ZAMARGU-4260 file (C-alpha; in steps of 0.2 Angstrom, whole numbers, plus 5000, padded with zeros to 4 digits):
<rodrens>
0) 5537/5404/5487 | 5519/5411/5488 | 5506/5401/5496 | 5488/5405/5494 | 5471/5398/5498
5) 5461/5411/5487 | 5444/5414/5493 | 5433/5427/5485 | 5417/5419/5491 | 5412/5406/5504
10) 5409/5395/5489 | 5427/5396/5484 | 5433/5393/5501 | 5423/5377/5502 | 5429/5371/5485
15) 5448/5375/5488 | 5450/5369/5506 | 5464/5357/5509 | 5452/5346/5518 | 5442/5342/5502
20) 5450/5327/5494 | 5444/5332/5477 | 5432/5343/5467 | 5417/5335/5458 | 5416/5334/5440
25) 5404/5346/5432 | 5387/5338/5427 | 5389/5344/5409 | 5403/5349/5398 | 5405/5367/5394
30) 5409/5372/5376 | 5424/5382/5371 | 5422/5401/5376 | 5425/5414/5363 | 5441/5423/5368
35) 5436/5438/5379 | 5451/5442/5390 | 5463/5456/5390 | 5479/5456/5401 | 5476/5463/5419
40) 5490/5476/5417 | 5496/5489/5405 | 5509/5486/5391 | 5514/5472/5378 | 5522/5459/5389
45) 5514/5442/5389 | 5506/5434/5404 | 5519/5420/5403 | 5534/5432/5403 | 5527/5442/5418
50) 5522/5427/5428 | 5532/5421/5443 | 5521/5406/5447 | 5512/5395/5434 | 5494/5387/5434
55) 5495/5369/5439 | 5484/5358/5428 | 5486/5343/5440 | 5473/5346/5454 | 5473/5365/5454
60) 5465/5367/5471 | 5480/5367/5481 | 5481/5348/5483 | 5499/5344/5488 | 5502/5329/5477
65) 5520/5332/5473 | 5517/5335/5454 | 5516/5350/5444 | 5509/5351/5426 | 5511/5367/5415
70) 5500/5372/5401 | 5513/5365/5388 | 5514/5348/5396 | 5530/5352/5406 | 5529/5340/5422
75) 5539/5343/5438 | 5539/5331/5452 | 5544/5331/5470 | 5534/5347/5474 | 5549/5358/5468
80) 5545/5377/5465 | 5562/5381/5457 | 5563/5368/5443 | 5554/5378/5429 | 5561/5392/5418
85) 5572/5405/5427 | 5561/5416/5438 | 5546/5405/5436 | 5538/5394/5449 | 5531/5377/5448
90) 5520/5379/5463 | 5511/5363/5467 | 5492/5365/5465 | 5492/5383/5461 | 5475/5389/5453
95) 5481/5404/5444 | 5496/5415/5439 | 5507/5426/5450 | 5511/5441/5440 | 5527/5451/5444
100) 5518/5468/5448 | 5525/5480/5461 | 5511/5492/5466 | 5505/5494/5448 | 5488/5498/5441
105) 5477/5482/5440 | 5465/5481/5426 | 5449/5472/5423 | 5453/5458/5411 | 5435/5459/5403
110) 5418/5468/5406 | 5407/5461/5420 | 5400/5464/5437 | 5410/5465/5452 | 5404/5450/5464
115) 5418/5453/5478 | 5428/5468/5483 | 5436/5466/5500 | 5445/5454/5511 | 5445/5437/5506
120) 5445/5432/5524 | 5437/5446/5534 | 5442/5437/5551 | 5460/5436/5546 | 5468/5449/5534
125) 5485/5440/5534 | 5476/5424/5526 | 5472/5419/5509 | 5471/5432/5495 | 5471/5448/5506
130) 5462/5462/5497 | 5453/5453/5483 | 5442/5457/5468 | 5431/5445/5458 | 5422/5449/5443
135) 5408/5439/5435 | 5409/5441/5416 | 5392/5435/5411 | 5398/5421/5400 | 5400/5407/5413
140) 5417/5413/5419 | 5424/5424/5432 | 5441/5432/5435 | 5449/5435/5452 | 5463/5448/5457
145) 5471/5445/5474 | 5485/5452/5486 | 5479/5470/5481 | 5484/5485/5491 | 5470/5497/5485
150) 5453/5493/5479 | 5445/5506/5467 | 5428/5497/5464 | 5413/5490/5475 | 5403/5475/5475
155) 5389/5476/5462 | 5398/5488/5451 | 5398/5486/5433 | 5415/5488/5425 | 5422/5488/5407
160) 5436/5479/5400 | 5453/5486/5404 | 5445/5497/5418 | 5457/5501/5432 | 5450/5492/5447
165) 5464/5491/5459 | 5483/5493/5464 | 5493/5478/5466 | 5501/5474/5483 | 5506/5461/5496
170) 5491/5459/5507 | 5485/5442/5513 | 5496/5426/5513 | 5510/5433/5501 | 5529/5433/5501
175) 5530/5450/5493 | 5521/5462/5481 | 5513/5454/5466 | 5496/5450/5458 | 5487/5434/5459
180) 5476/5432/5444 | 5464/5417/5442 | 5450/5412/5430 | 5435/5401/5436 | 5422/5392/5427
185) 5405/5396/5435 | 5393/5392/5444 | 5405/5380/5454 | 5420/5391/5453 | 5432/5378/5446
190) 5449/5384/5442 | 5454/5385/5423 | 5470/5390/5414 | 5467/5405/5403 | 5482/5400/5392
195) 5473/5384/5388 | 5481/5367/5386 | 5494/5366/5372 | 5503/5349/5374 | 5501/5337/5360
200) 5509/5323/5369 | 5498/5321/5385 | 5480/5324/5390 | 5475/5339/5401 | 5474/5332/5419
205) 5462/5347/5424 | 5445/5340/5428 | 5437/5355/5417 | 5443/5359/5400 | 5456/5373/5398
210) 5454/5384/5383 | 5465/5399/5377 | 5454/5414/5382 | 5464/5429/5377 | 5459/5441/5363
215) 5471/5442/5348 | 5477/5459/5353 | 5476/5458/5372 | 5488/5472/5377 | 5481/5487/5386
220) 5488/5504/5380 | 5498/5513/5393 | 5487/5527/5400 | 5488/5527/5419 | 5506/5529/5426
225) 5514/5515/5436 | 5517/5525/5452 | 5526/5509/5460 | 5539/5510/5446 | 5545/5527/5452
230) 5555/5520/5468 | 5545/5530/5480 | 5548/5547/5470 | 5534/5558/5464 | 5530/5554/5446
235) 5537/5566/5433 | 5526/5580/5430 | 5515/5577/5446 | 5507/5590/5456 | 5511/5586/5474
240) 5500/5591/5489 | 5509/5588/5505 | 5503/5589/5523 | 5514/5605/5524 | 5505/5613/5509
245) 5494/5628/5511 | 5478/5618/5505 | 5481/5605/5519 | 5468/5604/5533 | 5463/5592/5547
250) 5449/5589/5559 | 5451/5580/5576 | 5468/5576/5584 | 5483/5573/5573 | 5501/5570/5578
255) 5517/5576/5568 | 5531/5565/5564 | 5548/5569/5555 | 5560/5559/5546 | 5570/5556/5530
260) 5556/5545/5523 | 5543/5558/5523 | 5539/5571/5509 | 5547/5587/5514 | 5553/5579/5530
265) 5537/5577/5539 | 5519/5569/5540 | 5503/5569/5551 | 5496/5553/5559 | 5481/5549/5570
270) 5473/5534/5577 | 5459/5525/5568 | 5441/5524/5575 | 5430/5509/5575 | 5414/5519/5574
275) 5411/5536/5567 | 5425/5547/5561 | 5434/5557/5574 | 5448/5564/5562 | 5450/5568/5545
280) 5464/5575/5533 | 5460/5584/5518 | 5472/5589/5503 | 5466/5603/5491 | 5476/5610/5477
285) 5473/5620/5461 | 5476/5610/5445 | 5483/5620/5430 | 5469/5613/5418 | 5454/5603/5417
290) 5456/5585/5412 | 5459/5567/5419 | 5472/5565/5432 | 5479/5549/5441 | 5479/5551/5460
295) 5492/5543/5471 | 5493/5543/5490 | 5511/5542/5498 | 5512/5529/5511 | 5526/5530/5523
300) 5536/5515/5532 | 5531/5522/5549 | 5515/5529/5557 | 5504/5521/5544 | 5497/5504/5550
305) 5479/5504/5545 | 5473/5490/5533 | 5457/5499/5528 | 5460/5517/5525 | 5447/5526/5516
310) 5452/5540/5504 | 5438/5550/5496 | 5441/5559/5480 | 5430/5574/5476 | 5429/5576/5457
315) 5417/5578/5443 | 5410/5564/5432 | 5409/5562/5413 | 5394/5573/5413 | 5402/5586/5422
320) 5392/5584/5439 | 5401/5585/5456 | 5404/5567/5463 | 5415/5558/5476 | 5422/5541/5476
325) 5430/5532/5490 | 5445/5520/5488 | 5451/5509/5501 | 5469/5507/5504 | 5480/5495/5515
330) 5493/5506/5523 | 5501/5492/5533 | 5508/5482/5519 | 5519/5496/5512 | 5536/5499/5519
335) 5542/5488/5533 | 5529/5474/5538 | 5529/5455/5543 | 5521/5442/5533 | 5519/5423/5536
340) 5535/5421/5526 | 5545/5434/5536 | 5550/5452/5536 | 5547/5463/5520 | 5553/5481/5517
345) 5547/5488/5501 | 5551/5506/5505 | 5539/5520/5505 | 5527/5519/5490 | 5514/5530/5480
350) 5498/5520/5479 | 5487/5523/5464 | 5469/5528/5468 | 5463/5529/5450 | 5460/5541/5437
355) 5447/5555/5439 | 5441/5571/5429 | 5444/5587/5438 | 5439/5605/5433 | 5452/5618/5434
360) 5439/5630/5441 | 5437/5620/5457 | 5451/5614/5469 | 5455/5596/5468 | 5452/5588/5484
365) 5456/5571/5493 | 5450/5567/5511 | 5457/5553/5522 | 5445/5548/5536 | 5450/5538/5552
370) 5433/5529/5552 | 5442/5513/5546 | 5432/5500/5558 | 5449/5497/5567 | 5453/5502/5585
375) 5468/5513/5589 | 5479/5508/5574 | 5490/5522/5567 | 5484/5530/5551 | 5496/5541/5541
380) 5493/5556/5531 | 5508/5563/5521 | 5505/5568/5503 | 5494/5566/5488 | 5500/5568/5469
385) 5490/5572/5454 | 5497/5566/5437 | 5490/5572/5421 | 5484/5558/5410 | 5480/5565/5392
390) 5472/5549/5385 | 5463/5543/5401 | 5445/5550/5398 | 5438/5534/5392 | 5444/5524/5408
395) 5439/5535/5422 | 5436/5529/5439 | 5420/5535/5448 | 5411/5539/5432
</rodrens>
């Protein structure tokens, strides 16, 4: 199953290290928080029903003690990850929930300040949570979102509840595409279970109190399309701009590749640069009407190995002023790639870059730069899709 050492900050790395025998008890008890969380995904399904790995109340800092304790008091011994309900894992020491999300939009569970948006372990991208976001909600709690494939926010940014902050993926130490979701009590980043403690027959073994933190109606209305749910096809009703389209242009040196996995049978690719950009690819297309559109980038199984590809979207903000927003995408962990758990093949995927407002009077534009900070890694440029989102204006990225 999935093994994490989630580390959004140096403090969390220290607290959750296997070399630490335990976590100190907080100096003072914290009162029960008012429910404040939404689910970090669209739709009505509960966190429990979508989770493939549960929170372990018994030493939730990855201590391998051969005992798992679920929120309802279910106890599993002998470190078995297959002894819970069907399709749900009893992962010893797990400090959050692994949610079955296949390259889907990830939402902020509550309003707050982004305190981490990047690699959980900058020195080793195959370790820990991979591309990770952490949000401080200003009420003594923070949420963490790991194994992402695209990051739509930046450190220091203020986000609203149910804001689209990322696209789920399979970066870091993961066995396949999913979202790792954790809640921490601040300031010591102590893991807590947002489903609370519901057993009436035993005492919660977690060293900090666990409370049910979700609002009475925590579901997010479906607004952004799930591009990962289209099996690699363009979303119905999408406007597709390909590398063979009239509005596509490049600077610098690009190579051509052909194959059945590419949009219209071909794509362009170049090598990344560790310094200034030496090559760019730009898609321009005319949109039929002004409004909000979800943007997706098509990532092929070959010729796309960058872990930090910057896509810059030129759009207008909620006040109508011209603006640009850069979204960072891991191209490597789409299609065929190798993880610490072995080989994975997701097939080509459309990766969501967020929702933006465009004016019909100006061409919609997305530019991919090879200034990724990586040296001589293949960077792929195939297609971009624009999907109308009639009700998305209140959830714009890059406002």
